[in-house]
C-alpha angles and dihedrals in degrees: 000000000000089000093051091060088065096044090088090067093057115108106253123238133196122193089340095309117119109233093205093100090052093048087053097048097043097079092060090060091057096060116094113238119229113262124226090235124110093236117047125206122258096265095051091044090049092048092049093048092048092049093048093047091048095045090050093047096046097047097041094101095037122096119249087260091065095052089085084076092060096099094045097048094043092049090046091053094048088047095049092046093051092046092050094045093049090052089063093064118096118268094013133123123232110213092192092069085071112093091202092064097041090051088047089059097037101046100054093042094049091046092051090055089051095048091048087052094049091046100044102035112006094169093055093042091053091040089066087068092066121041115219119262094025114162111250096244092054098050097092094043091048094048090053092048093048092048091051091049089049092055092044092061098086090041088055090048095051095040096047093056095044096045094049094048096042093050092048093051094048089048092053091047093048096047094041088053090050092049090050092052098041102046096075093039104039110013096188095048089044091053090049091050092048089052091050088050092054092050090048090051091055088047090052090050086056092046092049091056097039094050090053089052094046091050092054093038092055091048089051090052091051086050093050091054093054102037 
């Protein structure tokens, strides 16, 4: 039984074909495409308003040079939100519970911000490794610590997203199994457990949205440091 709880995180296969690619391409089919009409329908108008507000809020502290990333960061957040939300539906697979996928998104984007910093302002980028006014004996130690913290950033991005979603899915499965077992035996306890499951599901919806936002927000902060 303990192993079955983790089966939901295995990449699904059908007739020997991995369905990970299908799970990754499906979200794009759900977004309404802009129409050529002068007046859009409510859904497209709402989507446009949300994207504009998000891009404005995200890039507010970033210099003008970093505004080129607006399209990439907004698309990434919408994509992650949709992937996380789809994963909460029954009999679905959440690609963002795979550390390999999250690291595959985090490492190139983090590396791009670092390379931009080293290309545009190498002195400032390297200056982050040594805070001003550091005592001379501590300089080698601090440089090593700051370098390690720099390289841990993409790992933290990927692990945070994976751990939060994996923990949430496991909790939902554990409590739903408990509710299923308890309802025939102890109806009152079973109903209480089901109520807890409903509240936890609402919490997981919030976590799915917030984690996508945090992922992109941290990337924008890394970009702000290097632009």
